[in-house]
C-alpha positions as CSV (number, residue, x, y, z in Angstrom):
1,X,70.1,3.0,176.1
2,X,68.5,6.3,176.0
3,X,71.8,8.0,176.5
4,X,73.3,6.1,173.6
5,X,70.3,7.0,171.5
6,X,70.6,10.7,172.5
7,X,74.3,10.6,171.8
8,X,73.7,9.1,168.3
9,X,71.0,11.7,167.6
10,X,73.3,14.5,168.7
11,X,76.1,13.1,166.6
12,X,73.8,12.8,163.6
13,X,72.6,16.3,164.3
14,X,76.1,17.6,164.5
15,X,77.1,15.9,161.3
16,X,74.0,17.3,159.7
17,X,74.9,20.8,161.0
18,X,78.4,20.3,159.8
19,X,77.2,19.3,156.4
20,X,74.8,22.2,156.3
21,X,77.6,24.6,157.4
22,X,79.9,23.1,154.7
23,X,77.3,23.5,152.0
24,X,76.4,27.0,153.2
25,X,80.1,27.9,153.3
26,X,80.6,26.5,149.8
27,X,77.6,28.4,148.5
28,X,78.9,31.6,150.2
29,X,82.3,31.1,148.8
30,X,80.8,30.5,145.3
31,X,78.6,33.5,145.7
32,X,81.5,35.6,146.9
33,X,83.6,34.4,143.9
34,X,80.8,35.2,141.6
35,X,80.3,38.6,143.2
36,X,84.0,39.3,143.0
37,X,84.0,38.4,139.3
38,X,80.9,40.5,138.6
39,X,82.5,43.5,140.5
40,X,85.7,43.0,138.6
41,X,83.8,42.9,135.3
42,X,81.8,46.0,136.2
43,X,85.1,47.7,137.2
44,X,86.6,46.8,133.9
45,X,83.5,48.1,132.0
46,X,83.6,51.3,134.1
47,X,87.3,51.8,133.3
48,X,86.6,51.1,129.6
49,X,83.7,53.5,129.6
50,X,85.8,56.2,131.2
51,X,88.5,55.6,128.6
52,X,85.9,55.9,125.9
53,X,84.5,59.1,127.4
54,X,88.1,60.5,127.6
55,X,88.7,59.6,123.9
56,X,85.4,61.1,122.9
57,X,86.2,64.3,124.8
58,X,89.5,64.6,123.0
59,X,87.8,63.9,119.6
60,X,85.2,66.5,120.5
61,X,87.9,69.0,121.4
62,X,89.7,68.3,118.1
63,X,86.4,68.7,116.1
64,X,85.7,72.0,118.0
65,X,89.1,73.3,117.1
66,X,88.7,72.2,113.5
67,X,85.3,73.9,113.4
68,X,86.8,77.2,114.7
69,X,89.6,76.9,112.2
70,X,87.2,76.3,109.4
71,X,85.1,79.3,110.4
72,X,88.2,81.5,110.5
73,X,89.4,80.2,107.1
74,X,85.9,80.8,105.7
75,X,86.0,84.4,107.0
76,X,89.4,85.0,105.6
77,X,88.4,83.6,102.2
78,X,85.3,85.8,102.3
79,X,87.5,88.9,102.9
80,X,89.9,87.8,100.2
81,X,87.0,87.3,97.8
82,X,85.7,90.8,98.6
83,X,89.2,92.3,98.1
84,X,89.6,90.4,94.8
85,X,86.2,91.6,93.6
86,X,87.1,95.2,94.4
87,X,90.5,94.8,92.7
88,X,88.8,93.4,89.6
89,X,86.4,96.4,89.4
90,X,89.3,98.8,89.8
91,X,91.4,97.0,87.1
92,X,88.4,96.9,84.7
93,X,88.1,100.7,85.2
94,X,91.8,101.1,84.5
95,X,91.5,98.9,81.4
96,X,88.6,101.1,80.2
97,X,90.6,104.2,80.8
98,X,93.6,102.8,78.9
99,X,91.3,101.7,76.0
100,X,89.8,105.2,75.8
101,X,93.3,106.7,75.8
102,X,94.4,104.5,73.0
103,X,91.3,105.4,71.0
104,X,92.0,109.1,71.6
105,X,95.6,108.8,70.6
106,X,94.6,107.0,67.4
107,X,92.2,109.8,66.5
108,X,94.9,112.4,67.2
109,X,97.4,110.4,65.1
110,X,95.0,110.3,62.2
111,X,94.5,114.1,62.4
112,X,98.2,114.6,62.5
113,X,98.6,112.2,59.4
114,X,96.1,114.4,57.6
115,X,97.8,117.6,58.6
116,X,101.2,116.1,57.6
117,X,99.8,115.2,54.2
118,X,98.5,118.8,53.7
119,X,101.9,120.3,54.8
120,X,103.7,117.9,52.4
121,X,101.5,119.0,49.5
122,X,102.0,122.6,50.4
123,X,105.8,122.2,50.6
124,X,105.8,120.5,47.2
125,X,103.7,123.4,45.8
126,X,106.1,125.9,47.3
127,X,109.1,124.0,45.9
128,X,107.5,124.3,42.5
129,X,106.8,128.0,42.9
130,X,110.4,128.5,44.1
131,X,111.8,126.7,41.1
132,X,109.5,128.8,38.8
133,X,110.6,132.0,40.5
134,X,114.3,131.1,40.3
135,X,113.8,130.4,36.6
136,X,112.1,133.7,36.2
137,X,114.8,135.4,38.1
138,X,117.5,133.8,36.0
139,X,115.8,134.7,32.7
140,X,114.6,138.2,33.6
141,X,116.8,141.3,33.7
142,X,114.1,143.6,35.0
143,X,112.1,143.7,38.2
144,X,114.8,141.7,40.0
145,X,114.0,143.3,43.3
146,X,110.4,142.2,43.2
147,X,111.3,138.7,42.1
148,X,114.0,138.4,44.8
149,X,111.5,139.7,47.4
150,X,109.0,137.0,46.2
151,X,111.7,134.4,46.3
152,X,112.7,135.3,49.9
153,X,109.0,135.4,50.9
154,X,108.5,131.9,49.4
155,X,111.7,130.6,51.0
156,X,110.6,132.0,54.3
157,X,107.1,130.4,53.9
158,X,108.7,127.1,53.0
159,X,111.0,127.3,56.1
160,X,108.0,128.0,58.3
161,X,106.1,125.1,56.8
162,X,109.2,122.8,57.3
163,X,109.3,123.9,60.9
164,X,105.6,123.0,61.3
165,X,106.2,119.8,59.5
166,X,109.1,118.9,61.9
167,X,106.9,119.8,64.9
168,X,104.1,117.6,63.5
169,X,106.7,114.8,63.0
170,X,107.7,115.2,66.7
171,X,104.1,115.2,67.7
172,X,103.5,112.0,65.7
173,X,106.5,110.3,67.3
174,X,105.3,111.4,70.7
175,X,101.8,110.1,70.0
176,X,103.1,106.8,68.6
177,X,105.2,106.5,71.8
178,X,102.2,107.2,74.0
179,X,100.0,104.9,72.1
180,X,102.6,102.1,72.3
181,X,103.0,102.7,76.1
182,X,99.2,102.7,76.5
183,X,98.9,99.4,74.6
184,X,101.8,97.8,76.5
185,X,100.1,98.9,79.8
186,X,96.8,97.5,78.6
187,X,98.4,94.2,77.6
188,X,100.2,94.0,81.0
189,X,96.9,94.7,82.7
190,X,95.2,91.9,80.8
191,X,98.1,89.5,81.5
192,X,98.1,90.3,85.2
193,X,94.4,90.0,85.6
194,X,94.0,87.0,83.2
195,X,91.6,88.9,80.9
196,X,93.7,88.8,77.7
197,X,91.2,88.1,74.9
198,X,93.9,86.1,73.1
199,X,94.2,83.7,76.1
200,X,91.7,81.3,77.8
201,X,89.6,83.0,80.4
202,X,90.7,82.4,84.0
203,X,88.2,80.7,86.3
204,X,86.9,82.3,89.5
205,X,89.0,80.1,91.8
206,X,92.2,80.8,89.9
207,X,91.4,84.5,89.9
208,X,90.9,84.3,93.7
209,X,94.2,82.5,94.1
210,X,95.9,85.2,92.0
211,X,94.6,87.9,94.3
212,X,95.5,86.1,97.4
213,X,99.2,85.7,96.5
214,X,101.7,88.0,98.4
215,X,100.0,91.4,98.2
216,X,101.2,94.2,96.1
217,X,103.8,92.4,93.9
218,X,106.5,95.0,93.5
219,X,107.4,93.8,90.0
220,X,103.9,94.5,88.6
221,X,103.9,96.8,85.6
222,X,102.1,100.1,85.8
223,X,101.1,102.5,83.1
224,X,103.1,105.8,83.0
225,X,101.7,108.3,85.4
226,X,102.1,111.4,83.1
227,X,102.3,111.0,79.4
228,X,100.0,113.9,78.4
229,X,101.0,115.7,75.2
230,X,100.1,119.4,75.1
231,X,99.9,121.2,71.7
232,X,99.5,125.0,71.3
233,X,98.3,126.4,68.0
234,X,99.3,130.1,67.6
235,X,97.1,132.6,65.8
236,X,99.4,132.6,62.8
237,X,98.9,128.8,62.4
238,X,102.2,127.8,64.0
239,X,102.1,124.6,66.1
240,X,104.2,124.5,69.3
241,X,104.7,121.3,71.4
242,X,104.6,121.8,75.1
243,X,106.7,119.1,76.9
244,X,104.7,116.9,79.4
245,X,104.5,118.1,83.0
246,X,106.7,116.3,85.6
247,X,106.4,116.6,89.4
248,X,109.7,118.5,89.6
249,X,108.9,121.1,86.9
250,X,106.7,124.1,86.8
251,X,104.0,124.7,84.2
252,X,105.1,126.7,81.2
253,X,104.1,130.3,80.9
254,X,101.0,131.0,78.9
């Protein structure tokens, strides 16, 4: 009886232990599954974080390169702005010089116009005197030698004045030519720099872009390098035009 009871108790105990083991095993399996899922989730999160870090590193590298490029571009634009400012100052000085040259040529042209008028009046007066002398010579039978001498003298004076008049005409043509060249050079300078008073003013950005185009445009117009007109007035009043100096010629003897 006691043996059966003990056997029953042992069987019940074994069944209880088996149930406990099964429950514990199920709990362990469930916990392991949960842990595996948690580990897998953390692993996925870690992989995603690493991918994000890699992407952010690449973005940071791109931004760093963009920043360096922007700084280099800013430095280049600053240098170009300084060059453009220097070129503007130089061009303004050239425009001032050309304006002064045009003013000087206009003054010289006015003086030549006045001198030409005086010579024209003198030649007309000599023509009248020559005509009068010729009439006197034709009507007079005496003192022909004196009248012929006076006629020759007046003709010689007229010839000399005509020579001066021709020289002045050449000087006027030369001065007109120099004035036209100076005005053309000034107009080209205005057009190239965008400072033509008859056209809208160019803004600073456009002016900077004009100076940052391919440097030293070979088709840019330049004012003539040597258009000086030298005039020598002799002691007798004669005017002699000295041709402009060129690099391949020597200066005329004084």
